[in-house]
Backbone bond lengths (Angstrom), bond angles and torsions (degrees), N, CA, C in turn:
res aa  C-N    CA-C-N  psi(-1)  N-CA   C-N-CA  omega(-1)  CA-C   N-CA-C  phi
1 X - - - 1.467 - - 1.523 109.59 -
2 X 1.325 116.28 131.63 1.457 120.57 179.29 1.524 110.05 -79.25
3 X 1.311 116.16 147.03 1.456 120.48 177.38 1.517 108.74 -82.35
4 X 1.317 116.59 125.35 1.457 122.23 -179.21 1.521 110.11 -107.71
5 X 1.310 115.80 148.10 1.456 122.02 176.82 1.526 107.86 -92.99
6 X 1.325 116.36 92.27 1.461 121.60 -173.53 1.522 111.44 -94.46
7 X 1.316 115.41 135.47 1.461 121.14 174.20 1.525 108.88 -72.68
8 X 1.309 117.28 127.70 1.459 120.32 -176.36 1.524 113.20 -95.05
9 X 1.319 117.71 -25.29 1.463 118.57 179.74 1.531 110.10 -76.29
10 X 1.322 115.46 160.14 1.463 121.34 178.61 1.528 108.48 -72.06
11 X 1.328 116.86 111.75 1.463 120.76 -178.74 1.524 111.49 -127.46
12 X 1.346 115.55 33.96 1.462 120.31 -178.08 1.537 110.25 -82.31
13 X 1.325 114.65 167.38 1.461 120.03 176.24 1.526 111.24 -91.36
14 X 1.323 117.47 9.06 1.458 123.17 179.86 1.523 108.31 -135.31
15 X 1.315 116.48 159.28 1.466 121.54 -177.05 1.520 110.89 -73.81
16 X 1.322 116.27 148.59 1.460 121.30 178.69 1.517 110.24 -76.34
17 X 1.323 116.23 137.47 1.456 121.80 -178.87 1.522 110.57 -87.75
18 X 1.311 115.48 143.56 1.469 120.77 175.42 1.524 111.68 -83.96
19 X 1.328 117.41 -4.37 1.462 121.14 -175.90 1.520 113.17 -87.59
20 X 1.344 117.48 -15.30 1.459 120.30 -173.29 1.524 110.69 -133.07
21 X 1.325 115.01 155.40 1.467 121.75 171.05 1.524 108.79 -92.81
22 X 1.316 115.62 146.64 1.466 121.24 -177.41 1.521 109.28 -127.42
23 X 1.335 116.05 132.65 1.463 121.49 174.24 1.523 109.02 -140.56
24 X 1.334 115.82 156.18 1.458 121.63 174.31 1.529 108.45 -93.76
25 X 1.340 116.59 136.57 1.462 121.47 179.00 1.526 109.05 -136.72
26 X 1.321 115.52 165.44 1.468 121.39 175.52 1.523 109.46 -135.46
27 X 1.329 115.57 156.19 1.460 121.46 175.61 1.523 108.17 -157.47
28 X 1.323 116.05 160.03 1.463 121.66 -178.06 1.524 111.20 -101.55
29 X 1.339 115.66 149.73 1.459 119.02 168.64 1.529 109.44 -100.68
30 X 1.312 117.24 179.25 1.469 120.17 -173.68 1.518 112.74 -76.08
31 X 1.331 117.72 -6.38 1.466 121.16 176.07 1.530 112.02 -93.85
32 X 1.316 116.21 1.33 1.452 120.46 177.80 1.512 115.04 89.15
33 X 1.337 117.61 7.41 1.453 120.84 176.56 1.524 109.51 -86.94
34 X 1.311 116.08 143.42 1.458 121.54 175.90 1.520 108.96 -99.68
35 X 1.332 115.47 126.98 1.454 121.25 -176.97 1.524 110.65 -104.15
36 X 1.311 114.98 140.90 1.463 122.14 176.89 1.523 109.43 -98.56
37 X 1.321 115.96 141.64 1.462 119.92 -176.63 1.519 111.05 -147.65
38 X 1.319 114.56 156.96 1.458 122.92 170.32 1.518 107.98 -104.60
39 X 1.320 116.04 125.28 1.455 122.31 178.78 1.525 108.75 -101.86
40 X 1.331 115.94 128.91 1.462 121.97 178.62 1.528 108.67 -119.59
41 X 1.336 116.05 130.82 1.457 120.59 -176.61 1.520 109.76 -135.94
42 X 1.342 117.89 132.68 1.468 120.40 178.70 1.517 111.40 -58.56
43 X 1.309 116.75 137.88 1.464 120.34 -177.21 1.524 113.14 -73.25
44 X 1.317 117.66 -27.46 1.465 119.81 -170.04 1.519 113.62 -105.24
45 X 1.334 117.59 14.38 1.462 120.08 -178.70 1.522 110.78 -121.38
46 X 1.323 115.51 141.87 1.457 122.00 177.12 1.531 109.38 -123.79
47 X 1.326 115.99 175.54 1.452 120.70 178.16 1.516 111.95 82.69
48 X 1.318 115.74 -165.24 1.457 121.27 -178.48 1.523 110.42 -83.90
49 X 1.317 116.09 124.26 1.458 121.99 -174.46 1.523 111.26 -108.18
50 X 1.335 117.41 150.89 1.459 119.16 167.13 1.527 108.27 -64.51
51 X 1.327 116.55 150.07 1.459 119.98 -172.52 1.529 110.96 -132.54
52 X 1.332 114.85 150.11 1.463 122.09 -179.04 1.517 108.92 -134.37
53 X 1.329 116.97 131.41 1.467 122.65 171.00 1.533 107.92 -102.38
54 X 1.336 115.96 136.51 1.468 121.13 -172.67 1.522 109.87 -130.31
55 X 1.346 116.62 137.95 1.458 121.11 174.96 1.521 110.15 -149.24
56 X 1.330 115.41 159.51 1.452 122.57 178.14 1.520 111.11 110.13
57 X 1.304 116.35 175.41 1.461 129.63 -1.90 1.539 113.10 -71.56
58 X 1.329 115.02 179.49 1.461 120.30 175.41 1.524 109.05 -62.84
59 X 1.337 116.07 127.97 1.454 120.40 -179.24 1.509 114.80 83.32
60 X 1.339 116.90 7.15 1.464 121.55 -178.35 1.522 110.45 -108.58
61 X 1.320 115.48 175.72 1.459 122.30 176.56 1.523 109.39 -127.50
62 X 1.321 115.50 170.08 1.460 121.67 -173.12 1.527 112.80 -66.97
63 X 1.311 117.24 -14.16 1.460 120.76 178.25 1.521 112.20 -79.55
64 X 1.316 116.71 -4.15 1.462 121.67 -177.98 1.529 110.12 -106.61
65 X 1.306 117.37 -127.21 1.461 122.16 -170.21 1.524 113.71 -61.84
66 X 1.335 117.89 -42.61 1.471 118.96 -176.90 1.523 111.17 -62.98
67 X 1.329 116.80 -36.49 1.455 119.74 176.91 1.514 112.37 -66.44
68 X 1.339 116.18 -38.21 1.464 120.00 176.74 1.522 110.51 -61.90
69 X 1.320 116.75 -46.19 1.467 120.15 177.61 1.527 110.10 -61.01
70 X 1.332 116.93 -45.63 1.462 120.44 -176.40 1.526 111.32 -63.46
71 X 1.320 116.95 -46.70 1.463 119.87 -179.11 1.531 110.51 -63.93
72 X 1.320 116.88 -42.31 1.460 120.30 -179.40 1.522 111.37 -63.41
73 X 1.329 117.14 -43.48 1.464 119.82 -179.52 1.526 111.35 -70.64
74 X 1.325 117.72 -30.48 1.471 119.59 174.42 1.521 110.18 -62.62
75 X 1.323 116.48 -35.77 1.456 120.56 177.05 1.518 113.16 -65.44
76 X 1.336 116.50 -13.16 1.458 121.58 179.48 1.534 111.80 -102.75
77 X 1.341 116.62 8.07 1.457 118.93 171.26 1.511 116.79 110.99
78 X 1.332 118.00 11.13 1.460 121.29 179.76 1.530 110.28 -108.45
79 X 1.321 116.04 152.20 1.454 120.60 163.48 1.528 105.82 -87.20
80 X 1.326 116.98 125.52 1.460 119.56 -172.86 1.520 111.37 -126.24
81 X 1.331 114.02 154.53 1.457 121.73 -175.13 1.526 108.28 -135.86
82 X 1.323 117.50 110.21 1.463 121.89 173.51 1.523 107.37 -99.32
83 X 1.339 117.06 119.57 1.455 119.09 -173.60 1.519 112.34 -121.32
84 X 1.332 114.89 151.69 1.456 121.69 169.28 1.518 108.37 -82.63
85 X 1.324 118.96 123.39 1.467 119.75 177.14 1.527 111.59 -62.96
86 X 1.309 115.95 163.98 1.469 120.98 176.31 1.527 110.36 -50.66
87 X 1.313 115.96 144.29 1.465 125.64 177.60 1.536 113.73 77.59
88 X 1.336 117.57 -2.47 1.459 120.87 -166.29 1.528 111.54 -125.70
89 X 1.330 115.79 147.16 1.450 120.71 172.82 1.512 112.83 58.31
90 X 1.327 116.50 -127.97 1.459 121.60 -179.38 1.521 113.33 -89.57
91 X 1.330 117.83 -3.12 1.465 120.86 178.12 1.522 110.69 -78.08
92 X 1.328 116.20 160.34 1.464 120.71 179.52 1.529 109.72 -85.01
93 X 1.309 114.88 179.31 1.455 121.19 179.94 1.515 111.37 122.07
94 X 1.314 116.05 131.39 1.457 121.70 -179.94 1.526 108.43 -133.58
95 X 1.355 117.38 140.13 1.458 129.07 6.27 1.528 112.05 -70.10
96 X 1.321 115.18 155.65 1.447 120.33 -176.35 1.529 111.33 -75.67
97 X 1.338 113.37 154.45 1.462 121.85 171.36 1.522 112.74 55.62
98 X 1.323 114.16 45.43 1.453 120.57 175.59 1.519 108.73 -126.85
99 X 1.326 116.45 179.78 1.459 120.67 -178.98 1.526 109.82 -140.96
100 X 1.317 115.09 159.49 1.463 122.06 178.02 1.516 108.48 -147.49
101 X 1.335 119.30 122.28 1.467 119.69 179.75 1.527 113.01 -54.59
102 X 1.323 116.83 -41.27 1.465 119.98 -176.97 1.520 111.64 -73.92
103 X 1.334 116.45 -48.74 1.469 119.29 -176.17 1.519 110.77 -68.45
104 X 1.318 117.80 -38.82 1.462 119.05 -178.62 1.523 112.45 -74.32
105 X 1.336 117.83 -27.17 1.459 119.76 168.77 1.526 110.10 -64.48
106 X 1.320 116.35 -42.47 1.470 122.04 176.68 1.521 111.06 -60.26
107 X 1.333 117.91 -33.54 1.463 120.28 -179.43 1.527 111.77 -56.73
108 X 1.337 116.72 -38.09 1.471 119.11 176.96 1.529 110.85 -63.20
109 X 1.328 116.86 -43.87 1.468 119.23 179.03 1.523 111.17 -64.49
110 X 1.345 116.88 -35.62 1.464 120.08 176.55 1.524 110.62 -64.76
111 X 1.330 116.37 -37.06 1.469 119.60 176.21 1.528 110.42 -64.64
112 X 1.321 116.56 -39.26 1.470 120.04 176.01 1.525 110.44 -64.44
113 X 1.336 117.25 -40.98 1.467 120.36 175.80 1.521 110.54 -54.88
114 X 1.330 115.23 -46.78 1.467 119.14 -179.41 1.531 110.51 -61.83
115 X 1.319 116.38 -45.39 1.465 119.20 -176.56 1.524 111.63 -62.86
116 X 1.343 117.81 -42.88 1.475 118.95 -177.99 1.526 111.80 -70.72
117 X 1.330 117.32 -15.42 1.461 119.95 177.84 1.525 112.40 -78.52
118 X 1.324 116.67 -11.17 1.467 120.79 -175.73 1.532 110.36 -90.63
119 X 1.322 115.87 140.65 1.460 121.07 -179.37 1.530 112.43 -74.30
120 X 1.340 117.22 -14.56 1.469 120.12 -178.21 1.524 112.42 -100.10
121 X 1.343 117.21 14.68 1.471 121.98 179.43 1.525 109.66 -115.93
122 X 1.328 115.78 135.43 1.465 122.04 172.84 1.526 107.28 -85.52
123 X 1.315 117.10 106.84 1.467 121.05 -173.20 1.522 113.00 -69.68
124 X 1.309 117.70 -9.39 1.462 120.53 175.19 1.524 112.17 -91.94
125 X 1.338 116.41 0.70 1.467 120.38 -178.09 1.522 109.85 -131.43
126 X 1.336 114.08 75.01 1.460 121.10 -175.23 1.526 110.51 -119.75
127 X 1.322 115.58 135.85 1.463 121.52 179.56 1.516 109.56 -136.16
128 X 1.321 115.95 161.91 1.459 121.08 172.79 1.522 109.10 -131.72
129 X 1.324 114.82 152.60 1.464 122.27 172.27 1.519 107.41 -126.17
130 X 1.319 116.30 131.80 1.457 121.98 174.38 1.511 109.97 -124.22
131 X 1.316 116.55 138.04 1.464 121.60 -175.82 1.526 108.82 -117.14
132 X 1.336 117.03 135.47 1.460 123.32 177.42 1.532 109.46 60.49
133 X 1.324 118.09 -125.37 1.458 120.06 179.68 1.510 112.43 -61.13
134 X 1.316 116.68 -28.71 1.470 119.14 178.26 1.516 111.44 -79.91
135 X 1.327 118.47 -8.58 1.455 120.10 166.79 1.515 109.98 -66.06
136 X 1.332 115.99 -43.61 1.458 119.88 174.15 1.508 111.94 -64.18
137 X 1.339 116.19 -41.87 1.459 120.10 178.44 1.537 110.37 -61.96
138 X 1.328 116.35 -34.69 1.466 120.22 178.72 1.524 111.10 -65.45
139 X 1.331 117.45 -37.37 1.464 120.07 176.32 1.527 110.47 -64.11
140 X 1.324 116.09 -41.13 1.465 120.41 176.55 1.524 110.48 -60.80
141 X 1.335 116.41 -44.26 1.462 120.85 179.62 1.518 111.82 -67.08
142 X 1.326 116.99 -35.99 1.469 120.64 -179.01 1.520 111.20 -62.17
143 X 1.333 116.77 -37.42 1.465 119.07 175.87 1.528 110.57 -71.87
144 X 1.350 116.30 -42.58 1.461 120.79 -173.15 1.524 113.02 -70.55
145 X 1.334 117.76 -26.13 1.465 120.57 -171.43 1.525 110.55 -132.18
146 X 1.331 118.40 95.55 1.473 120.90 -177.46 1.517 114.45 -68.76
147 X 1.336 118.37 -4.76 1.470 119.17 172.62 1.523 111.37 -66.38
148 X 1.332 116.21 -21.82 1.461 122.05 179.34 1.527 107.99 -77.88
149 X 1.317 116.86 107.07 1.460 121.12 -174.09 1.521 112.58 -82.27
150 X 1.332 116.74 -29.98 1.467 120.79 -179.55 1.523 108.55 -138.97
151 X 1.324 115.48 136.40 1.456 121.81 176.94 1.514 109.09 -123.71
152 X 1.334 116.20 131.42 1.466 122.02 173.45 1.515 107.78 -116.27
153 X 1.320 116.19 122.84 1.461 122.39 178.17 1.523 107.72 -113.01
154 X 1.325 116.40 112.26 1.460 121.67 -174.74 1.523 110.55 -104.37
155 X 1.317 116.17 129.22 1.471 124.72 178.98 1.530 111.26 44.89
156 X 1.339 114.17 51.28 1.460 122.40 -170.67 1.520 112.89 -63.98
157 X 1.335 115.36 132.54 1.461 122.59 171.16 1.526 108.30 -106.80
158 X 1.327 116.60 138.94 1.455 122.18 177.15 1.525 108.29 -90.59
159 X 1.322 117.28 95.23 1.463 121.11 -176.71 1.516 111.86 -66.11
160 X 1.328 117.66 -30.71 1.461 119.60 176.34 1.519 111.12 -61.76
161 X 1.326 115.87 -45.74 1.457 119.87 -178.01 1.523 111.42 -67.93
162 X 1.342 116.27 -41.16 1.462 119.44 -178.51 1.523 111.28 -66.64
163 X 1.325 117.12 -44.75 1.459 120.40 179.90 1.523 111.27 -71.19
164 X 1.345 116.71 -25.98 1.449 120.78 -175.52 1.513 115.39 -88.00
165 X 1.332 117.46 0.64 1.452 119.25 174.14 1.534 108.59 -63.20
166 X 1.331 116.57 133.18 1.468 120.88 -175.10 1.533 109.68 52.25
167 X 1.318 114.70 52.53 1.462 121.54 -171.60 1.532 112.95 -52.63
168 X 1.324 116.95 -50.10 1.463 119.97 -177.14 1.526 111.18 -62.13
169 X 1.334 116.07 -43.39 1.462 120.01 179.43 1.523 111.06 -63.54
170 X 1.335 116.10 -40.72 1.464 120.42 179.71 1.524 111.13 -63.17
171 X 1.328 116.90 -44.54 1.454 120.37 -179.58 1.528 111.38 -67.06
172 X 1.325 117.92 -35.46 1.459 121.24 176.05 1.532 110.29 -63.53
173 X 1.323 116.20 -42.27 1.468 120.33 179.89 1.533 110.79 -65.43
174 X 1.337 116.27 -44.42 1.464 119.48 179.94 1.525 110.13 -63.36
175 X 1.338 117.61 -41.29 1.459 121.01 179.15 1.531 110.89 -61.89
176 X 1.335 116.39 -40.77 1.465 120.14 178.44 1.524 110.78 -64.54
177 X 1.328 116.55 -38.21 1.461 120.33 177.53 1.523 111.21 -64.96
178 X 1.313 117.32 -41.29 1.465 120.55 178.95 1.527 110.57 -63.81
179 X 1.329 116.75 -41.37 1.457 120.35 178.02 1.520 110.74 -61.24
180 X 1.331 116.13 -44.35 1.459 120.27 -179.94 1.523 111.26 -61.40
181 X 1.324 116.81 -43.70 1.465 120.85 179.96 1.523 109.99 -64.92
182 X 1.335 116.74 -40.77 1.465 120.35 179.38 1.520 111.83 -61.54
183 X 1.335 116.46 -26.84 1.464 121.29 179.86 1.526 112.58 -93.89
184 X 1.335 115.60 8.74 1.458 119.35 174.23 1.506 115.81 95.23
185 X 1.318 117.93 5.55 1.459 121.07 177.70 1.528 109.27 -83.69
186 X 1.310 117.12 139.04 1.453 121.23 179.76 1.528 109.85 -65.11
187 X 1.323 116.09 135.64 1.463 120.92 -176.65 1.524 110.99 -64.47
188 X 1.320 115.54 143.57 1.463 120.61 173.24 1.525 109.21 -69.35
189 X 1.305 116.25 152.00 1.457 121.02 177.00 1.525 109.64 -129.04
190 X 1.315 114.75 164.38 1.463 119.85 178.79 1.519 108.80 -146.25
191 X 1.327 115.30 157.34 1.449 122.15 175.32 1.524 108.43 -104.12
192 X 1.320 117.22 134.34 1.458 120.51 178.75 1.519 112.01 -72.43
193 X 1.326 115.87 -33.70 1.460 122.28 -179.87 1.523 107.67 -122.21
194 X 1.341 118.95 130.80 1.470 120.34 -175.70 1.515 112.94 -63.20
195 X 1.332 115.27 152.16 1.464 120.61 176.50 1.521 111.36 -71.90
196 X 1.314 116.56 -29.58 1.459 122.21 179.26 1.520 108.90 -139.79
197 X 1.312 116.32 157.56 1.459 121.35 175.83 1.517 109.46 -128.91
198 X 1.335 115.48 159.41 1.460 121.31 175.72 1.521 108.49 -146.34
199 X 1.337 116.67 -171.01 1.457 120.38 -176.57 1.523 112.43 -63.51
200 X 1.327 116.56 -23.06 1.459 120.47 -177.42 1.533 112.72 -88.09
201 X 1.312 117.51 -9.36 1.469 120.91 -178.70 1.522 109.85 -68.32
202 X 1.339 118.89 130.10 1.472 120.55 176.89 1.522 111.22 -56.45
203 X 1.321 116.25 143.75 1.457 120.84 -174.40 1.534 113.41 -56.89
204 X 1.343 120.08 -41.46 1.473 117.68 178.74 1.524 112.86 -58.98
205 X 1.338 117.46 -38.99 1.465 119.57 177.65 1.523 110.83 -67.56
206 X 1.316 117.49 -34.54 1.466 119.60 174.56 1.531 110.49 -61.39
207 X 1.336 115.72 -42.41 1.467 119.78 -179.97 1.527 111.21 -62.15
208 X 1.349 116.18 -44.40 1.462 119.65 177.76 1.526 110.69 -63.41
209 X 1.327 116.71 -41.56 1.467 121.17 178.76 1.525 110.12 -58.34
210 X 1.312 117.03 -45.54 1.472 120.42 -176.16 1.526 111.96 -68.42
211 X 1.322 117.41 -19.40 1.463 119.67 173.59 1.517 111.31 -91.10
212 X 1.333 117.47 -61.13 1.467 121.26 -169.54 1.523 114.07 -73.22
213 X 1.317 117.86 -29.70 1.465 120.46 -176.75 1.523 113.19 -94.50
214 X 1.306 117.04 -4.46 1.461 121.67 -174.60 1.527 110.60 -94.30
215 X 1.341 118.10 111.82 1.481 120.16 179.97 1.521 113.33 -61.65
216 X 1.322 117.45 -19.84 1.460 120.77 179.59 1.527 111.92 -87.87
217 X 1.320 115.96 -0.89 1.457 118.67 -175.87 1.527 111.46 -130.85
218 X 1.347 118.97 -81.77 1.456 119.71 -171.75 1.512 115.88 -122.38
219 X 1.337 118.95 4.25 1.465 119.08 -177.97 1.527 111.11 -63.99
220 X 1.345 115.03 134.42 1.468 119.98 171.87 1.522 107.61 -147.78
221 X 1.324 118.29 132.92 1.471 120.09 -173.33 1.528 114.29 -63.17
222 X 1.331 118.83 -22.21 1.464 119.75 178.78 1.523 112.71 -89.44
223 X 1.309 117.66 -4.92 1.456 121.43 -178.93 1.522 110.90 -80.63
224 X 1.329 116.52 128.18 1.467 120.92 177.33 1.525 110.11 -54.89
225 X 1.322 116.62 -45.93 1.458 120.33 -174.33 1.517 113.82 -73.10
226 X 1.313 116.88 -11.12 1.460 119.62 176.21 1.522 112.67 -86.40
227 X 1.352 117.28 1.68 1.459 117.82 172.26 1.507 117.06 141.36
228 X 1.341 118.70 12.19 1.466 120.68 179.03 1.529 108.64 -92.28
229 X 1.316 116.17 122.68 1.463 120.45 178.65 1.522 110.00 -76.61
230 X 1.323 116.69 140.56 1.460 121.99 -178.29 1.526 109.69 -128.42
231 X 1.325 115.57 163.17 1.454 120.96 179.60 1.528 110.41 -85.73
232 X 1.326 118.37 134.10 1.469 120.08 177.00 1.521 113.04 -66.40
233 X 1.331 117.49 -16.01 1.464 120.60 177.74 1.527 110.40 -57.33
234 X 1.328 116.21 -31.71 1.463 120.73 -175.05 1.516 113.17 -68.48
235 X 1.335 118.42 -13.76 1.458 119.41 -176.36 1.521 113.09 -82.38
236 X 1.334 119.37 -6.93 1.451 120.31 -172.07 1.516 112.97 -60.67
237 X 1.327 117.75 -34.59 1.454 119.69 -179.40 1.517 112.10 -56.06
238 X 1.335 117.19 -38.57 1.455 120.05 -178.01 1.530 112.13 -78.08
239 X 1.322 117.06 -20.02 1.460 120.67 174.83 1.522 110.64 -77.96
240 X 1.318 115.87 -37.18 1.467 121.15 -166.44 1.520 113.72 -98.32
241 X 1.333 118.19 -27.51 1.456 121.71 -175.32 1.523 110.04 -122.00
242 X 1.313 116.13 134.96 1.459 120.67 -179.54 1.522 111.31 -95.21
243 X 1.331 115.48 136.55 1.458 120.72 175.36 1.527 111.75 -88.97
244 X 1.328 117.46 -8.97 1.457 119.21 -163.77 1.534 114.49 -117.23
245 X 1.323 117.87 11.60 1.460 119.94 -177.53 1.530 112.82 -61.80
246 X 1.323 117.13 -29.16 1.463 119.81 -171.58 1.526 113.38 -119.44
247 X 1.347 118.28 13.04 1.467 117.46 -175.49 1.527 111.73 -68.67
248 X 1.319 117.41 -18.77 1.457 119.57 174.75 1.509 113.17 -66.72
249 X 1.334 117.00 -12.52 1.459 121.86 179.33 1.528 112.91 -98.00
250 X 1.329 117.75 3.47 1.469 120.09 176.98 1.526 108.66 -64.17
251 X 1.310 116.78 121.22 1.466 120.68 -177.96 1.522 112.31 -90.64
252 X 1.328 117.91 -30.84 1.454 120.50 -176.46 1.527 111.07 -81.16
253 X 1.319 115.71 172.49 1.463 121.98 -169.98 1.536 112.15 -71.55
254 X 1.334 115.63 143.06 1.459 122.03 177.40 1.523 109.39 -135.87
255 X 1.316 115.69 130.09 1.471 122.88 171.28 1.513 107.93 -115.42
256 X 1.335 116.96 123.23 1.454 121.38 173.38 1.523 108.47 -108.49
257 X 1.340 115.39 127.65 1.462 122.61 -176.64 1.525 108.09 -115.82
258 X 1.333 116.34 129.44 1.460 118.73 -179.36 1.518 111.10 -142.35
259 X 1.339 115.21 144.05 1.448 120.58 171.68 1.516 110.41 -71.98
260 X 1.308 115.84 140.20 1.466 121.44 -178.62 1.522 112.46 -57.12
261 X 1.333 116.85 -35.72 1.461 121.57 -176.39 1.524 112.87 -106.72
262 X 1.317 117.18 18.08 1.469 120.95 -178.73 1.515 110.52 -71.37
263 X 1.331 116.45 139.28 1.459 120.43 176.93 1.522 111.14 -62.07
264 X 1.314 116.63 -24.95 1.463 121.93 -179.13 1.528 113.22 -90.46
265 X 1.314 118.05 2.25 1.472 120.72 -176.03 1.527 112.23 -56.96
266 X 1.346 119.36 -49.36 1.477 118.31 -179.17 1.523 112.99 -60.16
267 X 1.341 116.80 -40.87 1.465 119.97 179.85 1.522 110.67 -65.75
268 X 1.321 116.68 -41.26 1.460 120.00 178.19 1.515 111.70 -63.77
269 X 1.325 116.86 -42.61 1.458 120.79 179.42 1.529 110.81 -64.08
270 X 1.329 116.54 -38.95 1.465 120.31 178.66 1.525 111.48 -63.93
271 X 1.330 116.94 -39.67 1.462 119.43 176.75 1.526 110.62 -65.86
272 X 1.323 115.95 -41.14 1.467 119.14 179.57 1.526 111.32 -59.39
273 X 1.317 116.81 -37.64 1.464 120.64 -177.95 1.517 112.34 -68.36
274 X 1.335 117.44 -13.01 1.455 120.14 174.37 1.531 112.55 -83.47
275 X 1.328 116.10 -16.33 1.457 120.53 -178.47 1.529 110.33 -76.32
276 X 1.306 116.37 155.05 1.459 121.42 179.93 1.518 109.59 -131.92
277 X 1.316 115.67 157.63 1.458 120.69 176.76 1.515 111.85 104.93
278 X 1.340 116.12 156.57 1.457 120.50 -177.78 1.520 113.29 -87.20
279 X 1.329 116.99 8.20 1.470 120.87 176.76 1.532 111.10 -106.86
280 X 1.324 117.01 25.30 1.463 122.96 176.62 1.532 108.47 -115.07
281 X 1.336 116.53 139.48 1.463 119.83 -176.63 1.526 110.37 -144.09
282 X 1.325 115.66 140.20 1.469 122.16 175.40 1.520 107.60 -113.43
283 X 1.336 115.92 123.95 1.463 121.42 -175.88 1.525 109.08 -118.06
284 X 1.315 116.59 123.33 1.461 122.13 -178.09 1.522 110.17 -100.81
285 X 1.331 116.62 129.04 1.458 122.56 177.39 1.522 108.07 -94.06
286 X 1.327 118.67 115.30 1.466 120.37 -176.37 1.531 112.08 -61.81
287 X 1.326 115.27 141.03 1.476 122.97 171.86 1.526 113.56 58.11
288 X 1.315 117.52 28.79 1.471 120.81 -179.70 1.522 109.77 -112.30
289 X 1.343 116.29 140.18 1.452 121.80 173.03 1.530 109.06 -97.39
290 X 1.312 115.77 177.08 1.467 121.01 -174.65 1.525 112.01 -55.28
291 X 1.328 117.54 -53.29 1.461 120.73 -173.83 1.526 113.33 -75.68
292 X 1.338 118.42 -12.09 1.463 119.14 174.05 1.520 110.72 -58.98
293 X 1.340 116.11 -34.41 1.467 119.28 -177.29 1.519 112.11 -83.96
294 X 1.325 117.25 7.56 1.464 120.92 170.31 1.524 111.20 -81.03
295 X 1.353 115.76 -41.94 1.470 116.94 -169.04 1.522 115.71 -151.27
296 X 1.308 118.44 -2.09 1.466 119.96 -178.28 1.529 108.86 -86.47
297 X 1.324 115.30 96.13 1.467 119.95 -170.53 1.520 112.65 -67.58
298 X 1.328 117.50 -17.07 1.460 119.59 175.62 1.521 111.84 -79.50
299 X 1.348 116.96 -11.32 1.464 121.13 179.34 1.524 113.25 -113.10
300 X 1.330 117.65 -30.17 1.468 119.10 176.88 1.534 108.25 -65.09
301 X 1.329 118.99 121.54 1.473 120.41 -173.82 1.529 112.65 -81.79
302 X 1.339 115.57 67.28 1.461 119.21 -176.98 1.527 112.29 -60.81
303 X 1.341 116.98 -34.78 1.470 118.83 179.35 1.519 110.78 -64.37
304 X 1.336 116.92 -40.60 1.455 120.78 178.13 1.532 110.82 -66.40
305 X 1.320 116.59 -43.99 1.460 120.70 178.80 1.527 110.33 -59.95
306 X 1.324 116.55 -45.08 1.465 121.91 179.34 1.528 110.91 -61.29
307 X 1.323 116.25 -46.64 1.470 120.66 -179.05 1.527 111.05 -61.85
308 X 1.332 116.82 -43.45 1.461 120.79 -178.08 1.526 110.60 -65.61
309 X 1.326 116.83 -46.01 1.467 120.23 -179.07 1.527 110.67 -63.14
310 X 1.322 116.97 -48.66 1.464 120.15 -178.45 1.536 110.90 -61.28
311 X 1.320 116.88 -41.23 1.468 120.32 -178.31 1.512 110.92 -62.81
312 X 1.325 117.04 -43.85 1.453 118.82 -174.38 1.530 113.24 -86.22
313 X 1.316 117.60 -20.54 1.462 118.09 172.36 1.518 111.59 -73.00
314 X 1.322 115.92 -20.26 1.471 119.59 -179.99 1.524 112.21 -91.56
315 X 1.360 117.10 -4.15 1.476 119.76 -179.93 1.535 111.19 -63.88
């Protein structure tokens, strides 16, 4: 296990709850990366608890939306783990601030490994929550790891589809970038969320800006989307490899939650239609946009998520 330099003070974008205890933990994945996580545990419960691992959104860190989900669900009786995926935040992995469909799917299984190693976790009652791009990653993990009894995918983005737009052109551009780097030219970088917006900025980018760039809402210095430039070379995995070829074979329960007005709603609905079985459910949040389900606690359907998880963990 690699030694990580973990921030010990509370540096989340949400207030700390008095209902749960919070500690920082680390665990390794099968690729040898050490992941950093926030563990939330109900103060008034003992014995073996049902457990949930949480990650996302894409380009975010555990101090943002995933931590809010984890802390809130811990208040409802679960032991929860919000983790930074490989290459991101306080977790290890190089190059920094990149993603990999395979490795980040493995990160969920590594989180499950950590949870089942604990004496206060009921290993037969394990769930995961994925937000935005990690909602898609959660579906990939749900197929890959049958220990995951319930999966919740919130405001899911299909990273394969987004990266695969103009697939041939994208791959040509990435190949040209690799050639340039091989010849000693500094790699090009890009920002996922603009530094500034104006009347011409597409509405989805405005929504992301108002979350990730706003210090009163979702800004965090370790978050890629809050202003860290990344190399476009890192997107090739999502162009070339599909996470969703086998999600129709997921046997355990899946709840997909989407805002009615989310830009990702059609993609989320299309993924849901690939699922099979009577233990799959799509829940629409009225009048909600994509980023509302990051942090707007009056719109995130925590009661529905809790009910679905508890019902299917007891099956």
